[in-house]
C-alpha positions in Angstrom: 4.4 18.6 4.8 7.0 17.4 2.3 10.3 19.2 1.6 9.7 21.9 -1.0 12.3 23.1 -3.4 12.6 24.7 -6.9 11.4 22.4 -9.6 14.5 23.4 -11.8 17.1 22.6 -9.2 18.0 19.8 -6.9 17.7 20.7 -3.1 21.0 21.4 -1.4 22.1 20.9 2.2 21.4 24.5 3.2 17.7 24.2 2.0 17.4 20.9 3.9 18.7 22.4 7.1 16.4 25.5 6.8 13.4 23.2 6.3 14.2 21.2 9.5 14.6 24.5 11.5 11.5 26.1 10.0 9.4 23.1 11.1 11.0 23.0 14.5 11.9 19.3 14.0 13.2 17.6 17.2 13.8 14.2 15.7 14.5 12.7 12.3 13.8 9.1 11.3 16.3 8.0 8.6 14.6 5.1 6.9 15.6 2.3 4.5 13.4 -0.5 3.3 14.8 -3.9 3.9 14.3 -6.9 1.5 10.8 -7.5 3.0 9.8 -3.8 2.8 10.1 -3.4 6.6 11.2 0.1 7.7 14.7 0.1 9.3 17.1 2.9 10.1 18.0 5.3 12.9 16.1 7.9 14.9 18.3 10.9 15.8 17.7 14.3 17.4 17.4 16.9 14.6 20.8 18.6 15.3 22.6 15.4 15.6 21.2 14.2 12.3 22.5 17.3 10.6 26.0 16.8 12.2 26.0 13.2 11.0 25.4 14.3 7.4 28.2 16.9 7.7 30.6 14.3 9.2 29.4 11.4 7.0 28.8 9.3 10.1 25.3 8.1 9.4 25.8 4.3 9.0 24.1 0.9 9.3 25.4 -2.6 9.1 24.9 -4.1 5.7 23.3 -7.2 7.3 19.9 -5.3 7.5 19.5 -6.3 3.9 19.8 -10.0 4.6 17.6 -10.0 7.7 14.6 -12.3 7.4 11.1 -11.4 8.2 11.5 -13.3 11.6 14.6 -11.2 12.4 17.0 -14.0 11.7 19.7 -14.4 9.1 20.6 -17.1 6.5 23.1 -19.6 7.6 25.2 -19.2 4.5 27.5 -16.2 4.0 25.8 -14.3 1.3 27.6 -11.0 1.8 31.4 -10.5 2.1 33.0 -9.1 4.2 30.5 -10.0 6.9 28.5 -7.2 8.3 30.5 -4.2 7.2 29.2 -0.7 7.7 27.4 1.1 4.9 26.8 4.8 4.6 23.4 6.4 4.4 22.7 9.1 1.9 19.4 10.8 2.8 17.3 11.7 -0.3 16.5 15.3 0.5 13.5 15.3 -1.9 11.9 12.5 0.3 11.8 14.3 3.6 8.3 14.7 5.2 6.8 15.4 8.6 5.5 12.4 10.4 1.8 13.5 11.1 1.0 11.0 13.8 3.6 12.2 16.3 2.9 15.0 18.8 6.4 16.3 18.6 7.6 17.6 15.3 9.4 14.7 13.7 10.6 14.2 10.2 11.1 11.1 8.2 13.5 10.8 5.3 14.3 7.9 2.9 17.9 7.1 2.4 20.0 5.4 -0.3 23.0 3.4 0.8 26.6 3.3 -0.5 29.7 1.5 0.4 32.8 3.4 1.6 34.1 3.8 -1.9 30.8 5.6 -2.9 29.4 2.7 -5.0 25.7 1.8 -4.4 24.7 -1.0 -2.1 23.4 -3.3 -4.8 21.3 -5.5 -2.5 19.2 -2.5 -1.3 15.6 -2.7 -2.5 15.5 1.0 -3.5 18.6 0.6 -5.5 17.3 -2.5 -7.4 14.5 -0.3 -8.7 16.8 2.5 -9.5 19.0 0.0 -11.4 16.0 -1.1 -13.6 14.9 2.5 -14.2 18.4 3.3 -15.4 18.1 0.6 -18.0 15.0 2.3 -19.3 16.6 5.7 -19.2 19.5 4.4 -21.3 17.0 3.5 -24.0 15.3 6.9 -23.8 12.3 5.3 -22.1 10.5 6.3 -18.9 8.1 3.9 -17.1 4.8 5.4 -15.7 3.1 3.3 -13.0 0.0 3.5 -10.8 -0.2 1.1 -7.8 -3.4 -0.2 -6.3 -3.0 -1.7 -2.8 -5.6 -3.8 -1.0 -5.6 -4.4 2.8 -7.9 -5.8 5.5 -8.9 -4.0 8.7 -9.1 -6.5 11.6 -9.9 -6.7 15.3 -6.7 -6.5 17.5 -5.3 -10.1 17.7 -3.2 -10.5 20.9 -2.8 -14.3 20.4 -1.4 -15.3 16.9 -2.9 -18.8 17.5 -6.4 -17.4 17.0 -7.7 -16.5 13.6 -8.2 -12.9 12.6 -11.8 -11.5 12.6 -13.3 -8.3 11.2 -13.3 -5.3 13.5 -16.3 -3.6 15.1 -17.3 -0.5 13.0 -19.6 2.5 13.8 -22.7 0.2 13.8 -21.1 -1.8 16.6 -21.4 -5.0 14.5 -18.9 -7.0 12.5 -19.1 -7.1 8.8 -20.1 -10.6 7.7 -21.2 -10.5 4.0 -19.4 -9.5 0.8 -19.7 -5.7 0.4 -17.8 -5.1 -2.9 -17.8 -1.3 -3.6 -20.2 -0.8 -0.7 -20.3 2.8 0.4 -21.9 2.3 3.8 -19.3 -0.5 4.5 -16.5 2.0 4.0 -18.4 4.6 6.1 -18.2 2.1 9.0 -14.6 3.1 9.4 -14.8 6.9 8.4 -12.7 8.1 11.4 -9.8 6.0 10.3 -9.9 7.0 6.7 -10.3 10.6 7.6 -7.0 10.4 9.4 -5.5 8.4 6.5 -6.4 11.0 3.9 -5.3 13.9 6.2 -2.0 12.2 7.0 -1.4 11.3 3.3 -2.1 14.9 2.3 0.4 16.2 4.9 3.0 13.8 3.5 2.2 14.5 -0.2 1.3 10.9 -0.8 -0.8 11.0 -4.0 -3.6 8.7 -3.0 -6.8 8.8 -5.1 -9.8 6.4 -4.8 -10.8 4.4 -1.8 -13.1 1.5 -2.4 -14.4 -1.6 -0.5 -13.2 -4.8 -1.8 -14.8 -8.3 -1.8 -13.5 -9.4 1.7 -15.0 -8.5 5.1 -13.5 -5.1 6.0 -11.2 -5.3 3.0 -10.4 -2.1 1.2 -8.3 -0.8 -1.7 -6.5 2.5 -2.1 -5.4 3.7 -5.6 -2.5 6.0 -6.3 -2.4 8.5 -9.2 0.0 7.5 -12.0 3.5 8.8 -12.0 7.3 8.2 -11.7 8.1 4.6 -10.5 10.5 5.5 -7.8 8.4 8.2 -6.3 5.3 5.9 -6.3 7.4 3.1 -4.7 8.4 5.5 -2.0 4.8 6.6 -1.5 3.5 3.0 -1.3 6.1 2.1 1.2 5.2 5.2 3.3 1.5 4.6 2.9 1.7 1.2 4.5 3.3 2.7 7.5 0.7 5.5 7.5 -2.3 3.2 7.3 -1.0 0.9 10.2 -0.6 3.9 12.4 -4.0 5.3 11.7 -5.6 2.0 12.4 -3.7 1.6 15.7 -4.9 5.0 16.7 -8.4 3.7 16.5 -7.8 0.4 18.2 -7.7 -2.0 15.3 -5.1 -3.5 13.0 -4.5 -2.8 9.3 -2.8 -5.8 7.5 -1.2 -6.2 4.2 -0.9 -9.9 4.5 -1.7 -11.6 1.2 -4.2 -14.0 2.7 -5.0 -13.0 6.3 -8.3 -14.8 6.7 -9.6 -18.2 5.6 -12.7 -18.0 3.5 -11.9 -14.4 2.4 -10.1 -13.3 -0.8 -6.5 -12.2 -0.7 -5.1 -8.8 -0.9 -3.1 -7.7 -4.0 -0.8 -4.9 -5.1 -1.8 -4.3 -8.8 0.6 -2.3 -10.9 -0.6 -0.4 -13.9 2.4 0.3 -16.1 3.2 2.0 -19.3 6.3 3.4 -21.0 6.7 6.9 -22.5 9.4 8.6 -24.5 11.6 10.3 -22.0 11.9 13.4 -24.1 8.4 13.9 -25.5 6.3 12.1 -22.9 4.5 10.2 -25.7 3.0 6.9 -24.6 5.0 4.2 -26.6 2.3 1.6 -26.1 -0.4 3.0 -28.5 -0.1 4.5 -32.0 -2.0 7.4 -33.5 -4.8 5.0 -34.7 -5.2 3.6 -31.3 -3.6 0.2 -32.1 -1.2 -1.6 -29.8 2.5 -0.9 -30.7 5.1 -3.6 -31.1 6.8 -2.3 -28.0 3.6 -2.8 -26.0 3.2 -6.4 -27.2 6.9 -7.1 -26.5 6.5 -5.7 -23.0 3.6 -8.1 -22.4 5.7 -10.9 -23.9 8.4 -10.3 -21.4 6.0 -10.2 -18.6 4.5 -13.5 -19.7 7.9 -15.2 -20.1 9.6 -14.1 -16.9 6.9 -13.4 -14.2 6.9 -17.0 -13.0 10.6 -16.6 -12.3 9.9 -13.3 -10.6 7.5 -14.7 -8.1 9.8 -14.5 -5.1 9.4 -10.7 -5.6 5.7 -10.7 -6.3 4.8 -13.4 -3.7 7.6 -13.1 -1.2 6.1 -15.0 1.8 4.8 -18.4 2.6 1.3 -16.9 3.1 1.5 -15.3 -0.4 0.8 -18.5 -2.3 -2.5 -19.0 -0.3 -3.9 -16.1 -2.3 -3.2 -17.5 -5.8 -6.0 -20.0 -6.1 -8.5 -20.7 -8.9 -11.7 -18.6 -8.7 -10.2 -16.6 -5.8 -10.1 -13.0 -7.5 -6.4 -13.5 -7.9 -4.7 -14.8 -11.1 -3.2 -18.2 -11.5 -1.4 -17.8 -14.9 0.1 -15.1 -17.1 -2.5 -14.9 -19.9 -3.5 -11.4 -21.0 -6.8 -9.9 -22.1 -8.7 -6.7 -22.6 -11.0 -5.7 -19.6 -10.6 -9.2 -18.2 -10.0 -9.5 -14.4 -9.3 -13.2 -14.4 -6.0 -12.9 -16.2 -2.6 -12.1 -14.7 -2.2 -9.2 -17.2 -5.2 -7.0 -17.8 -5.4 -4.4 -20.5 -7.9 -1.7 -19.6 -9.9 -0.2 -22.5 -8.3 3.2 -23.3 -7.2 5.5 -26.0 -3.5 5.4 -27.2 -2.4 8.0 -24.7 -3.6 5.9 -21.7 -2.6 2.4 -23.1 -1.2 0.3 -20.3 -1.1 -3.1 -18.8 -2.2 -4.0 -15.3 0.0 -6.5 -13.6 -2.4 -8.3 -11.2 -0.1 -10.9 -9.7 1.7 -9.3 -6.8 0.4 -9.5 -3.3 -0.1 -6.6 -1.0 2.5 -8.1 1.3 5.3 -7.5 -1.2 8.0 -4.9 -1.1 6.7 -2.1 -3.4 10.3 -1.3 -4.7 10.8 -4.9 -5.6 7.4 -5.4 -7.2 7.9 -2.4 -9.5 11.5 -3.4 -10.2 10.5 -7.0 -11.1 7.4 -6.0 -13.1 9.4 -3.4 -15.1 12.3 -5.7 -15.5 10.2 -8.5 -17.1 8.7 -5.9 -19.5 12.1 -4.4 -20.3 13.6 -7.7 -21.3 10.6 -8.4 -23.5 11.0 -5.0 -25.2 14.8 -5.5 -25.7 14.5 -9.1 -26.8 11.3 -8.5 -28.8 9.5 -11.4 -27.2 6.1 -12.0 -28.8 3.2 -12.5 -26.5 0.5 -15.1 -26.8 -2.9 -14.1 -28.3 -5.1 -12.3 -25.8 -7.8 -14.6 -24.3 -11.5 -14.2 -24.0 -13.5 -15.7 -21.2 -12.2 -16.9 -17.9 -8.5 -17.6 -17.5 -9.4 -19.9 -14.6 -10.5 -22.6 -17.1 -6.8 -22.8 -18.1 -3.9 -24.4 -16.4 -2.2 -22.8 -13.4 1.3 -21.8 -14.5 2.4 -19.6 -11.7 4.3 -21.3 -8.8 2.0 -22.6 -6.1 4.7 -22.8 -3.4 7.8 -20.9 -2.4 10.4 -23.6 -3.3 9.1 -23.8 -6.8 9.3 -20.0 -7.2 12.9 -20.0 -5.8 14.0 -22.7 -8.3 12.5 -20.7 -11.2 14.3 -17.5 -10.2 17.5 -19.4 -9.7 17.3 -20.7 -13.3 16.5 -17.3 -14.9 19.7 -15.8 -16.2 18.2 -12.7 -17.9 16.2 -11.8 -14.8 19.1 -12.2 -12.5 21.3 -10.1 -14.8 18.6 -7.3 -15.0 17.9 -7.2 -11.2 21.6 -7.8 -10.2 23.3 -11.1 -9.4 24.2 -10.1 -5.9 20.7 -9.0 -5.0 19.2 -12.2 -6.4 21.7 -14.3 -4.4 20.7 -12.5 -1.2 16.9 -12.8 -2.0 17.2 -16.5 -2.6 19.1 -17.0 0.6 16.7 -15.0 2.7 13.6 -16.6 1.3 15.0 -20.1 1.6 15.8 -19.3 5.3 12.3 -18.1 5.9 10.8 -21.2 4.3 13.1 -23.4 6.4 11.8 -21.6 9.5 8.2 -22.1 8.5 8.8 -25.8 8.0 9.8 -26.1 11.6 6.4 -24.9 12.8 3.5 -27.3 13.4 0.2 -25.8 12.5 -3.2 -26.0 14.2 -4.6 -27.7 11.1 -2.1 -30.5 11.5 -2.9 -31.0 15.2 -6.7 -30.9 14.4 -6.7 -33.4 11.5 -3.7 -35.6 12.1 -3.1 -35.9 15.8 -5.7 -38.6 16.4 -6.5 -39.8 12.9 -3.3 -41.1 11.4 
């Protein structure tokens, strides 16, 4: 159950304390998302958590935001002073019970500030808030709807062995492509019954569940809404799904390309922009035509998405997904009802006019995916960037213009002044350093492919 409060007022500290006591909460997980979307923070007894808020003693080292996915840190000094404390400011509206624990436990998302009260500008949640403020200053409000794909797999105790599909209710592994297969989803009904139950208890606004093209690959859709709220929910959904799968003895993975020979997993973002006062969709006019703002939004996405790839495709594995004829896009063309392009425009009336950004992988940080996608569109709207003409037919027949490896993506982001300014220079410097460090670590690993094909042949 999520924290309830009056819709006309912000929740205050007394409401917050009463909610914890009413639910007999024994522990509180105070959570922040690091640059890779990994949950970090502190777990405290409920009474100590409340005291820490009163005493303003809830703190973490700033270095959690420069930690790599391997738990290491960049060699260069990208924050100064090194490893100072930052203060956590729990977002009272985000508190929820954690449904998979036996003891009443709450989880709450926190924003981070420096000792002078200024926001920690390298925090992923703040980067999205920064972009949303740019929209608000123009009288605009983005509306988003994420779609997140994932694989269920058998427990993999040795990372040297490939992942394989899990055993379902039929006691057999799935082998063929079962796109939109009902029985294929029913194989894992006990897991998804827990997922929907747990999402309901956390007020995670999940909607449709479908089977995707890969073996034991699924997709969950969220209802459209506020970008920050949906980023929070996507972040919490990943945690929820992993725990539901583990309860039933299997893995759920959001790796972009976990299995050779299977399609990758994406995080598609449907996005539109409405007038903040009237709620009117600014992307379609009364006659159902595309507005200039809509076209400029697409123009910005087309111009800057290649530079934003370290946010859309943040890991070495991410680029294995972006291959020709792989159900993932390879360029930034746009088209109506065309699933081969990077930017798909679903057929709709003017009130539902939107663009679906199909480029991000499921492995990406949802805060940064939404921040980057909305930032590209914002720059296009402000600078009035004209898009190309929409294409018909397959975009796979055209050149691949998205980066195919991490170093190329990092170079493009480094050279993009408008994107760095919109997302924040300090944040981009940290992101570049973290991702370069992760790439350097990967380069030190010798893969099984190299041993198999090069050991005795070259």
